[in-house]
PyMOL Python script that loads the backbone (N, CA, C, O; Angstrom):
from pymol import cmd

cmd.read_pdbstr("""\
ATOM      1  N   MET A   1     -15.000   4.677   8.160  1.00  0.00           N
ATOM      2  CA  MET A   1     -13.973   4.290   7.087  1.00  0.00           C
ATOM      3  C   MET A   1     -12.963   3.487   7.067  1.00  0.00           C
ATOM      4  O   MET A   1     -12.079   3.501   7.924  1.00  0.00           O
ATOM      5  N   THR A   2     -13.010   2.569   5.906  1.00  0.00           N
ATOM      6  CA  THR A   2     -11.767   1.484   5.996  1.00  0.00           C
ATOM      7  C   THR A   2     -10.807   2.248   5.574  1.00  0.00           C
ATOM      8  O   THR A   2     -10.825   3.351   5.029  1.00  0.00           O
ATOM      9  N   VAL A   3      -9.773   1.393   5.951  1.00  0.00           N
ATOM     10  CA  VAL A   3      -8.361   1.226   5.370  1.00  0.00           C
ATOM     11  C   VAL A   3      -7.869   0.053   5.265  1.00  0.00           C
ATOM     12  O   VAL A   3      -7.706  -0.682   6.239  1.00  0.00           O
ATOM     13  N   LYS A   4      -7.579  -0.254   4.088  1.00  0.00           N
ATOM     14  CA  LYS A   4      -7.469  -1.210   2.978  1.00  0.00           C
ATOM     15  C   LYS A   4      -5.643  -1.458   2.937  1.00  0.00           C
ATOM     16  O   LYS A   4      -5.136  -0.375   2.644  1.00  0.00           O
ATOM     17  N   TYR A   5      -4.964  -2.144   3.068  1.00  0.00           N
ATOM     18  CA  TYR A   5      -3.175  -2.226   3.158  1.00  0.00           C
ATOM     19  C   TYR A   5      -3.175  -3.620   2.064  1.00  0.00           C
ATOM     20  O   TYR A   5      -3.389  -4.764   2.464  1.00  0.00           O
ATOM     21  N   VAL A   6      -2.899  -3.270   0.655  1.00  0.00           N
ATOM     22  CA  VAL A   6      -2.047  -4.453   0.040  1.00  0.00           C
ATOM     23  C   VAL A   6      -1.148  -4.237  -0.591  1.00  0.00           C
ATOM     24  O   VAL A   6      -0.798  -3.112  -0.949  1.00  0.00           O
ATOM     25  N   CYS A   7      -0.493  -5.480  -0.900  1.00  0.00           N
ATOM     26  CA  CYS A   7       0.617  -5.381  -1.849  1.00  0.00           C
ATOM     27  C   CYS A   7       0.529  -4.523  -3.514  1.00  0.00           C
ATOM     28  O   CYS A   7      -0.356  -4.805  -4.322  1.00  0.00           O
ATOM     29  N   ARG A   8       1.520  -3.561  -3.765  1.00  0.00           N
ATOM     30  CA  ARG A   8       1.553  -3.230  -4.794  1.00  0.00           C
ATOM     31  C   ARG A   8       2.004  -3.830  -5.801  1.00  0.00           C
ATOM     32  O   ARG A   8       2.048  -3.281  -6.901  1.00  0.00           O
ATOM     33  N   HIS A   9       2.414  -5.058  -5.589  1.00  0.00           N
ATOM     34  CA  HIS A   9       3.294  -5.993  -6.699  1.00  0.00           C
ATOM     35  C   HIS A   9       2.875  -7.164  -6.720  1.00  0.00           C
ATOM     36  O   HIS A   9       3.110  -7.678  -7.813  1.00  0.00           O
ATOM     37  N   CYS A  10       2.103  -8.167  -5.667  1.00  0.00           N
ATOM     38  CA  CYS A  10       1.285  -9.136  -5.878  1.00  0.00           C
ATOM     39  C   CYS A  10      -0.269  -9.042  -5.188  1.00  0.00           C
ATOM     40  O   CYS A  10      -0.858 -10.029  -4.746  1.00  0.00           O
ATOM     41  N   SER A  11      -0.634  -8.115  -5.187  1.00  0.00           N
ATOM     42  CA  SER A  11      -2.296  -7.872  -4.564  1.00  0.00           C
ATOM     43  C   SER A  11      -2.490  -8.089  -3.035  1.00  0.00           C
ATOM     44  O   SER A  11      -3.313  -7.413  -2.418  1.00  0.00           O
ATOM     45  N   ALA A  12      -1.794  -8.954  -2.481  1.00  0.00           N
ATOM     46  CA  ALA A  12      -1.677  -9.821  -1.853  1.00  0.00           C
ATOM     47  C   ALA A  12      -2.764  -8.629  -0.567  1.00  0.00           C
ATOM     48  O   ALA A  12      -2.663  -7.408  -0.447  1.00  0.00           O
ATOM     49  N   PRO A  13      -3.315  -9.187  -0.124  1.00  0.00           N
ATOM     50  CA  PRO A  13      -4.014  -8.178   1.642  1.00  0.00           C
ATOM     51  C   PRO A  13      -2.888  -8.247   2.699  1.00  0.00           C
ATOM     52  O   PRO A  13      -2.249  -9.263   2.973  1.00  0.00           O
ATOM     53  N   LEU A  14      -2.742  -7.086   3.227  1.00  0.00           N
ATOM     54  CA  LEU A  14      -1.389  -6.859   4.170  1.00  0.00           C
ATOM     55  C   LEU A  14      -2.449  -6.336   5.529  1.00  0.00           C
ATOM     56  O   LEU A  14      -1.943  -6.124   6.631  1.00  0.00           O
ATOM     57  N   GLY A  15      -3.588  -6.205   5.352  1.00  0.00           N
ATOM     58  CA  GLY A  15      -4.142  -5.737   6.852  1.00  0.00           C
ATOM     59  C   GLY A  15      -5.654  -4.655   6.627  1.00  0.00           C
ATOM     60  O   GLY A  15      -6.248  -4.251   5.627  1.00  0.00           O
ATOM     61  N   GLU A  16      -5.786  -4.537   7.598  1.00  0.00           N
ATOM     62  CA  GLU A  16      -7.338  -3.610   7.130  1.00  0.00           C
ATOM     63  C   GLU A  16      -7.296  -2.996   8.304  1.00  0.00           C
ATOM     64  O   GLU A  16      -6.775  -3.724   9.149  1.00  0.00           O
ATOM     65  N   ILE A  17      -7.724  -1.654   8.835  1.00  0.00           N
ATOM     66  CA  ILE A  17      -8.325  -0.967   9.556  1.00  0.00           C
ATOM     67  C   ILE A  17     -10.107  -0.704   9.365  1.00  0.00           C
ATOM     68  O   ILE A  17     -10.125   0.048   8.391  1.00  0.00           O
ATOM     69  N   ASP A  18     -10.914  -0.828   9.593  1.00  0.00           N
ATOM     70  CA  ASP A  18     -11.980  -0.589   9.905  1.00  0.00           C
ATOM     71  C   ASP A  18     -12.399   0.225  11.066  1.00  0.00           C
ATOM     72  O   ASP A  18     -12.989  -0.561  11.807  1.00  0.00           O
ATOM     73  N   ASN A  19     -12.393   1.644  11.711  1.00  0.00           N
ATOM     74  CA  ASN A  19     -12.811   2.540  12.213  1.00  0.00           C
ATOM     75  C   ASN A  19     -12.584   3.629  11.668  1.00  0.00           C
ATOM     76  O   ASN A  19     -11.579   4.098  11.133  1.00  0.00           O
ATOM     77  N   PRO A  20     -14.322   4.270  11.965  1.00  0.00           N
ATOM     78  CA  PRO A  20     -14.240   5.385  11.118  1.00  0.00           C
ATOM     79  C   PRO A  20     -14.120   6.588  12.241  1.00  0.00           C
ATOM     80  O   PRO A  20     -14.741   7.628  12.025  1.00  0.00           O
ATOM     81  N   LEU A  21     -13.293   6.451  13.491  1.00  0.00           N
ATOM     82  CA  LEU A  21     -12.706   7.532  14.116  1.00  0.00           C
ATOM     83  C   LEU A  21     -10.947   7.757  13.791  1.00  0.00           C
ATOM     84  O   LEU A  21     -10.190   8.662  14.143  1.00  0.00           O
ATOM     85  N   VAL A  22     -10.724   6.614  13.039  1.00  0.00           N
ATOM     86  CA  VAL A  22      -8.945   7.117  12.747  1.00  0.00           C
ATOM     87  C   VAL A  22      -9.243   8.324  11.723  1.00  0.00           C
ATOM     88  O   VAL A  22     -10.136   8.786  11.013  1.00  0.00           O
ATOM     89  N   SER A  23      -7.723   8.560  12.167  1.00  0.00           N
ATOM     90  CA  SER A  23      -7.784   9.637  11.426  1.00  0.00           C
ATOM     91  C   SER A  23      -6.054   9.330  10.575  1.00  0.00           C
ATOM     92  O   SER A  23      -5.080   8.667  10.930  1.00  0.00           O
ATOM     93  N   GLU A  24      -6.381  10.325   9.145  1.00  0.00           N
ATOM     94  CA  GLU A  24      -5.054  10.204   8.708  1.00  0.00           C
ATOM     95  C   GLU A  24      -3.372  10.435   9.438  1.00  0.00           C
ATOM     96  O   GLU A  24      -2.318   9.909   9.080  1.00  0.00           O
ATOM     97  N   TYR A  25      -3.628  11.430  10.580  1.00  0.00           N
ATOM     98  CA  TYR A  25      -2.567  11.885  11.333  1.00  0.00           C
ATOM     99  C   TYR A  25      -2.380  10.872  11.508  1.00  0.00           C
ATOM    100  O   TYR A  25      -1.393  10.431  10.919  1.00  0.00           O
ATOM    101  N   GLN A  26      -3.308   9.720  12.546  1.00  0.00           N
ATOM    102  CA  GLN A  26      -2.482   8.749  13.511  1.00  0.00           C
ATOM    103  C   GLN A  26      -2.356   7.833  12.388  1.00  0.00           C
ATOM    104  O   GLN A  26      -1.764   6.847  12.826  1.00  0.00           O
ATOM    105  N   LEU A  27      -2.626   7.673  11.139  1.00  0.00           N
ATOM    106  CA  LEU A  27      -1.873   6.610  10.532  1.00  0.00           C
ATOM    107  C   LEU A  27      -0.721   7.096  10.042  1.00  0.00           C
ATOM    108  O   LEU A  27      -0.028   6.418   9.283  1.00  0.00           O
ATOM    109  N   GLY A  28      -0.402   8.266  10.403  1.00  0.00           N
ATOM    110  CA  GLY A  28       1.178   8.653  10.067  1.00  0.00           C
ATOM    111  C   GLY A  28       1.160   9.034   8.181  1.00  0.00           C
ATOM    112  O   GLY A  28       2.066   8.806   7.380  1.00  0.00           O
ATOM    113  N   PHE A  29       0.328   9.421   8.018  1.00  0.00           N
ATOM    114  CA  PHE A  29       0.131   9.516   6.497  1.00  0.00           C
ATOM    115  C   PHE A  29       0.933  11.658   6.047  1.00  0.00           C
ATOM    116  O   PHE A  29       1.454  12.152   5.047  1.00  0.00           O
ATOM    117  N   HIS A  30       0.664  12.062   7.079  1.00  0.00           N
ATOM    118  CA  HIS A  30       1.211  13.372   7.055  1.00  0.00           C
ATOM    119  C   HIS A  30       2.722  13.372   7.234  1.00  0.00           C
ATOM    120  O   HIS A  30       3.428  14.365   7.410  1.00  0.00           O
ATOM    121  N   PHE A  31       3.115  12.071   7.161  1.00  0.00           N
ATOM    122  CA  PHE A  31       4.674  11.927   7.154  1.00  0.00           C
ATOM    123  C   PHE A  31       5.264  12.196   5.236  1.00  0.00           C
ATOM    124  O   PHE A  31       6.240  12.812   4.807  1.00  0.00           O
ATOM    125  N   LEU A  32       4.323  11.537   4.601  1.00  0.00           N
ATOM    126  CA  LEU A  32       4.217  11.285   3.166  1.00  0.00           C
ATOM    127  C   LEU A  32       4.688  12.708   2.407  1.00  0.00           C
ATOM    128  O   LEU A  32       4.430  13.728   3.046  1.00  0.00           O
ATOM    129  N   THR A  33       5.121  12.820   1.561  1.00  0.00           N
ATOM    130  CA  THR A  33       5.568  13.934   0.457  1.00  0.00           C
ATOM    131  C   THR A  33       4.425  13.674  -0.358  1.00  0.00           C
ATOM    132  O   THR A  33       4.088  12.536  -0.685  1.00  0.00           O
ATOM    133  N   PRO A  34       3.623  15.069  -0.801  1.00  0.00           N
ATOM    134  CA  PRO A  34       3.111  14.828  -2.007  1.00  0.00           C
ATOM    135  C   PRO A  34       2.917  13.519  -2.828  1.00  0.00           C
ATOM    136  O   PRO A  34       1.998  12.701  -2.779  1.00  0.00           O
ATOM    137  N   GLU A  35       4.288  13.558  -3.764  1.00  0.00           N
ATOM    138  CA  GLU A  35       4.644  12.139  -4.287  1.00  0.00           C
ATOM    139  C   GLU A  35       4.285  11.072  -4.104  1.00  0.00           C
ATOM    140  O   GLU A  35       3.754  10.348  -4.945  1.00  0.00           O
ATOM    141  N   GLU A  36       4.533  10.788  -2.896  1.00  0.00           N
ATOM    142  CA  GLU A  36       4.360   9.658  -1.921  1.00  0.00           C
ATOM    143  C   GLU A  36       3.085   9.155  -2.097  1.00  0.00           C
ATOM    144  O   GLU A  36       2.791   8.133  -2.718  1.00  0.00           O
ATOM    145  N   ARG A  37       1.970  10.294  -1.238  1.00  0.00           N
ATOM    146  CA  ARG A  37       0.875   9.971  -0.831  1.00  0.00           C
ATOM    147  C   ARG A  37       0.165   9.526  -2.457  1.00  0.00           C
ATOM    148  O   ARG A  37      -0.569   8.579  -2.736  1.00  0.00           O
ATOM    149  N   ARG A  38       0.636  10.455  -3.204  1.00  0.00           N
ATOM    150  CA  ARG A  38       0.076   9.673  -4.881  1.00  0.00           C
ATOM    151  C   ARG A  38       0.503   8.327  -5.363  1.00  0.00           C
ATOM    152  O   ARG A  38      -0.336   7.552  -5.824  1.00  0.00           O
ATOM    153  N   ASP A  39       1.812   7.997  -5.276  1.00  0.00           N
ATOM    154  CA  ASP A  39       1.914   7.021  -5.066  1.00  0.00           C
ATOM    155  C   ASP A  39       1.332   5.609  -4.350  1.00  0.00           C
ATOM    156  O   ASP A  39       1.207   4.594  -5.036  1.00  0.00           O
ATOM    157  N   ILE A  40       1.052   5.620  -3.191  1.00  0.00           N
ATOM    158  CA  ILE A  40       0.735   4.942  -2.116  1.00  0.00           C
ATOM    159  C   ILE A  40      -0.445   4.714  -1.681  1.00  0.00           C
ATOM    160  O   ILE A  40      -0.848   3.604  -1.334  1.00  0.00           O
ATOM    161  N   ILE A  41      -1.294   6.074  -1.662  1.00  0.00           N
ATOM    162  CA  ILE A  41      -2.745   6.007  -1.415  1.00  0.00           C
ATOM    163  C   ILE A  41      -3.843   6.371  -2.392  1.00  0.00           C
ATOM    164  O   ILE A  41      -3.942   7.286  -3.209  1.00  0.00           O
ATOM    165  N   THR A  42      -4.629   5.379  -2.054  1.00  0.00           N
ATOM    166  CA  THR A  42      -6.014   5.568  -3.136  1.00  0.00           C
ATOM    167  C   THR A  42      -7.341   5.675  -2.568  1.00  0.00           C
ATOM    168  O   THR A  42      -7.686   4.890  -1.685  1.00  0.00           O
ATOM    169  N   TYR A  43      -8.439   6.957  -3.176  1.00  0.00           N
ATOM    170  CA  TYR A  43      -9.190   6.991  -1.999  1.00  0.00           C
ATOM    171  C   TYR A  43     -10.459   6.602  -2.721  1.00  0.00           C
ATOM    172  O   TYR A  43     -10.376   6.923  -3.906  1.00  0.00           O
ATOM    173  N   SER A  44     -11.621   6.012  -2.411  1.00  0.00           N
ATOM    174  CA  SER A  44     -12.353   5.365  -3.371  1.00  0.00           C
ATOM    175  C   SER A  44     -13.537   6.497  -2.982  1.00  0.00           C
ATOM    176  O   SER A  44     -13.518   7.307  -2.055  1.00  0.00           O
ATOM    177  N   GLN A  45     -14.416   6.312  -3.847  1.00  0.00           N
ATOM    178  CA  GLN A  45     -16.128   7.432  -4.056  1.00  0.00           C
ATOM    179  C   GLN A  45     -16.681   7.012  -2.341  1.00  0.00           C
ATOM    180  O   GLN A  45     -17.112   7.986  -1.725  1.00  0.00           O
ATOM    181  N   SER A  46     -16.688   5.872  -1.695  1.00  0.00           N
ATOM    182  CA  SER A  46     -17.515   5.844  -0.582  1.00  0.00           C
ATOM    183  C   SER A  46     -16.484   6.065   0.733  1.00  0.00           C
ATOM    184  O   SER A  46     -16.927   5.737   1.834  1.00  0.00           O
ATOM    185  N   GLY A  47     -15.361   6.515   0.661  1.00  0.00           N
ATOM    186  CA  GLY A  47     -14.208   6.970   1.434  1.00  0.00           C
ATOM    187  C   GLY A  47     -13.645   6.258   1.839  1.00  0.00           C
ATOM    188  O   GLY A  47     -13.287   6.632   2.956  1.00  0.00           O
ATOM    189  N   ASP A  48     -13.225   5.173   1.567  1.00  0.00           N
ATOM    190  CA  ASP A  48     -12.655   3.883   1.704  1.00  0.00           C
ATOM    191  C   ASP A  48     -10.658   4.530   1.352  1.00  0.00           C
ATOM    192  O   ASP A  48     -10.481   5.382   0.483  1.00  0.00           O
ATOM    193  N   ILE A  49      -9.659   4.061   2.012  1.00  0.00           N
ATOM    194  CA  ILE A  49      -8.579   4.448   1.676  1.00  0.00           C
ATOM    195  C   ILE A  49      -7.918   3.133   1.409  1.00  0.00           C
ATOM    196  O   ILE A  49      -7.832   2.294   2.306  1.00  0.00           O
ATOM    197  N   LEU A  50      -7.388   2.898   0.050  1.00  0.00           N
ATOM    198  CA  LEU A  50      -6.453   2.106  -0.620  1.00  0.00           C
ATOM    199  C   LEU A  50      -4.805   2.421  -0.364  1.00  0.00           C
ATOM    200  O   LEU A  50      -4.271   3.417  -0.851  1.00  0.00           O
ATOM    201  N   VAL A  51      -4.098   1.465   0.440  1.00  0.00           N
ATOM    202  CA  VAL A  51      -2.478   1.933   1.097  1.00  0.00           C
ATOM    203  C   VAL A  51      -1.773   0.506   0.590  1.00  0.00           C
ATOM    204  O   VAL A  51      -1.813  -0.622   1.081  1.00  0.00           O
ATOM    205  N   ARG A  52      -0.964   1.147  -0.865  1.00  0.00           N
ATOM    206  CA  ARG A  52      -0.533  -0.148  -1.826  1.00  0.00           C
ATOM    207  C   ARG A  52       0.844   0.118  -0.806  1.00  0.00           C
ATOM    208  O   ARG A  52       1.116   1.303  -0.614  1.00  0.00           O
ATOM    209  N   LEU A  53       1.765  -0.964  -0.113  1.00  0.00           N
ATOM    210  CA  LEU A  53       2.930  -0.788  -0.019  1.00  0.00           C
ATOM    211  C   LEU A  53       3.329  -2.330  -0.904  1.00  0.00           C
ATOM    212  O   LEU A  53       2.584  -2.909  -1.694  1.00  0.00           O
ATOM    213  N   THR A  54       4.605  -2.710  -0.523  1.00  0.00           N
ATOM    214  CA  THR A  54       5.119  -4.062  -0.596  1.00  0.00           C
ATOM    215  C   THR A  54       5.802  -5.146   0.791  1.00  0.00           C
ATOM    216  O   THR A  54       6.659  -5.098   1.673  1.00  0.00           O
ATOM    217  N   CYS A  55       4.790  -6.046   0.262  1.00  0.00           N
ATOM    218  CA  CYS A  55       5.060  -7.200   1.139  1.00  0.00           C
ATOM    219  C   CYS A  55       6.076  -7.420   1.190  1.00  0.00           C
ATOM    220  O   CYS A  55       6.953  -6.960   0.459  1.00  0.00           O
ATOM    221  N   ASP A  56       6.296  -8.755   2.731  1.00  0.00           N
ATOM    222  CA  ASP A  56       8.102  -9.533   2.622  1.00  0.00           C
ATOM    223  C   ASP A  56       8.521 -10.010   1.555  1.00  0.00           C
ATOM    224  O   ASP A  56       9.635  -9.909   1.040  1.00  0.00           O
ATOM    225  N   TYR A  57       7.185 -10.790   1.061  1.00  0.00           N
ATOM    226  CA  TYR A  57       7.521 -11.973  -0.199  1.00  0.00           C
ATOM    227  C   TYR A  57       8.358 -11.199  -1.113  1.00  0.00           C
ATOM    228  O   TYR A  57       9.579 -11.306  -1.222  1.00  0.00           O
ATOM    229  N   CYS A  58       7.442 -10.260  -1.881  1.00  0.00           N
ATOM    230  CA  CYS A  58       8.053  -9.018  -2.840  1.00  0.00           C
ATOM    231  C   CYS A  58       8.935  -8.058  -2.641  1.00  0.00           C
ATOM    232  O   CYS A  58       9.398  -7.417  -3.585  1.00  0.00           O
ATOM    233  N   ARG A  59       9.334  -7.807  -1.163  1.00  0.00           N
ATOM    234  CA  ARG A  59      10.618  -6.725  -1.229  1.00  0.00           C
ATOM    235  C   ARG A  59      11.723  -8.477  -1.381  1.00  0.00           C
ATOM    236  O   ARG A  59      12.283  -8.795  -2.430  1.00  0.00           O
ATOM    237  N   LYS A  60      11.776  -9.334  -0.072  1.00  0.00           N
ATOM    238  CA  LYS A  60      12.772 -10.346  -0.521  1.00  0.00           C
ATOM    239  C   LYS A  60      13.355 -10.388  -1.774  1.00  0.00           C
ATOM    240  O   LYS A  60      14.542 -10.245  -2.066  1.00  0.00           O
ATOM    241  N   ALA A  61      12.082 -10.670  -2.724  1.00  0.00           N
ATOM    242  CA  ALA A  61      12.443 -10.931  -4.461  1.00  0.00           C
ATOM    243  C   ALA A  61      12.935 -10.058  -4.958  1.00  0.00           C
ATOM    244  O   ALA A  61      13.832 -10.492  -5.681  1.00  0.00           O
ATOM    245  N   LEU A  62      12.861  -8.809  -5.007  1.00  0.00           N
ATOM    246  CA  LEU A  62      13.339  -7.877  -5.126  1.00  0.00           C
ATOM    247  C   LEU A  62      14.418  -7.137  -5.066  1.00  0.00           C
ATOM    248  O   LEU A  62      14.903  -6.330  -5.860  1.00  0.00           O
ATOM    249  N   ASP A  63      14.936  -7.737  -3.380  1.00  0.00           N
ATOM    250  CA  ASP A  63      16.127  -7.598  -3.379  1.00  0.00           C
ATOM    251  C   ASP A  63      16.973  -8.704  -3.663  1.00  0.00           C
ATOM    252  O   ASP A  63      18.198  -8.826  -3.673  1.00  0.00           O
ATOM    253  N   GLU A  64      16.289  -9.268  -3.828  1.00  0.00           N
ATOM    254  CA  GLU A  64      17.199 -10.844  -4.251  1.00  0.00           C
ATOM    255  C   GLU A  64      17.629 -10.835  -5.757  1.00  0.00           C
ATOM    256  O   GLU A  64      18.614 -11.458  -6.153  1.00  0.00           O
ATOM    257  N   HIS A  65      16.676  -9.948  -6.715  1.00  0.00           N
ATOM    258  CA  HIS A  65      16.836  -9.913  -7.678  1.00  0.00           C
ATOM    259  C   HIS A  65      16.599  -8.663  -8.483  1.00  0.00           C
ATOM    260  O   HIS A  65      15.698  -8.751  -9.316  1.00  0.00           O
ATOM    261  N   PRO A  66      17.098  -7.767  -8.411  1.00  0.00           N
ATOM    262  CA  PRO A  66      16.898  -6.377  -8.669  1.00  0.00           C
ATOM    263  C   PRO A  66      16.383  -6.056 -10.071  1.00  0.00           C
ATOM    264  O   PRO A  66      15.509  -5.205 -10.239  1.00  0.00           O
ATOM    265  N   GLU A  67      17.037  -6.878 -11.270  1.00  0.00           N
ATOM    266  CA  GLU A  67      16.148  -6.870 -12.058  1.00  0.00           C
ATOM    267  C   GLU A  67      14.810  -7.176 -12.808  1.00  0.00           C
ATOM    268  O   GLU A  67      14.494  -6.988 -13.983  1.00  0.00           O
ATOM    269  N   LEU A  68      14.213  -7.642 -11.886  1.00  0.00           N
ATOM    270  CA  LEU A  68      12.755  -7.946 -11.787  1.00  0.00           C
ATOM    271  C   LEU A  68      11.905  -6.434 -11.567  1.00  0.00           C
ATOM    272  O   LEU A  68      12.005  -5.725 -10.566  1.00  0.00           O
ATOM    273  N   ASN A  69      11.221  -6.209 -12.536  1.00  0.00           N
ATOM    274  CA  ASN A  69      10.267  -5.127 -12.447  1.00  0.00           C
ATOM    275  C   ASN A  69       8.975  -5.861 -12.198  1.00  0.00           C
ATOM    276  O   ASN A  69       8.390  -6.505 -13.069  1.00  0.00           O
ATOM    277  N   LEU A  70       8.546  -5.715 -10.884  1.00  0.00           N
ATOM    278  CA  LEU A  70       7.574  -6.173 -10.348  1.00  0.00           C
ATOM    279  C   LEU A  70       6.493  -5.897 -10.026  1.00  0.00           C
ATOM    280  O   LEU A  70       5.524  -6.462  -9.517  1.00  0.00           O
ATOM    281  N   ILE A  71       6.956  -4.222 -10.653  1.00  0.00           N
ATOM    282  CA  ILE A  71       4.956  -3.558 -11.151  1.00  0.00           C
ATOM    283  C   ILE A  71       4.370  -4.380 -12.340  1.00  0.00           C
ATOM    284  O   ILE A  71       3.166  -4.598 -12.472  1.00  0.00           O
ATOM    285  N   THR A  72       5.581  -4.923 -13.404  1.00  0.00           N
ATOM    286  CA  THR A  72       4.225  -5.394 -14.309  1.00  0.00           C
ATOM    287  C   THR A  72       4.247  -6.483 -14.272  1.00  0.00           C
ATOM    288  O   THR A  72       3.280  -7.052 -14.778  1.00  0.00           O
ATOM    289  N   SER A  73       5.133  -7.164 -13.781  1.00  0.00           N
ATOM    290  CA  SER A  73       5.557  -9.086 -13.250  1.00  0.00           C
ATOM    291  C   SER A  73       5.402  -9.596 -12.015  1.00  0.00           C
ATOM    292  O   SER A  73       6.324  -9.999 -11.306  1.00  0.00           O
ATOM    293  N   PRO A  74       3.900  -9.586 -11.656  1.00  0.00           N
ATOM    294  CA  PRO A  74       3.703 -10.029 -10.384  1.00  0.00           C
ATOM    295  C   PRO A  74       4.331 -11.217 -10.165  1.00  0.00           C
ATOM    296  O   PRO A  74       4.417 -12.052 -11.065  1.00  0.00           O
ATOM    297  N   LEU A  75       4.861 -11.425  -8.876  1.00  0.00           N
ATOM    298  CA  LEU A  75       5.322 -12.746  -8.511  1.00  0.00           C
ATOM    299  C   LEU A  75       4.545 -13.761  -7.736  1.00  0.00           C
ATOM    300  O   LEU A  75       5.263 -14.704  -7.405  1.00  0.00           O
ATOM    301  N   GLN A  76       3.525 -13.844  -7.414  1.00  0.00           N
ATOM    302  CA  GLN A  76       2.300 -14.606  -6.694  1.00  0.00           C
ATOM    303  C   GLN A  76       1.458 -14.811  -7.840  1.00  0.00           C
ATOM    304  O   GLN A  76       0.376 -15.384  -7.716  1.00  0.00           O
TER     305      GLN A  76
END
""", "prot")
cmd.dss("prot")
cmd.show_as("cartoon", "prot")
cmd.util.cbc("prot")
cmd.orient("prot")
């Protein structure tokens, strides 16, 4: 299983874990509500996991300009 972390706004890669022994519990996914899981985590047919977060660049831009709609207007 590969877990890929990407920015939900600009699609920048944030990291990757390629370890078949890592569990969702070890990754802390059990702390997420069902709604958060649906919003953040996507599973591929091959068993890989895509975790969509917000990178520091996009977080800073959103904090400084809350009127930005980063979901439909990527910054990078």
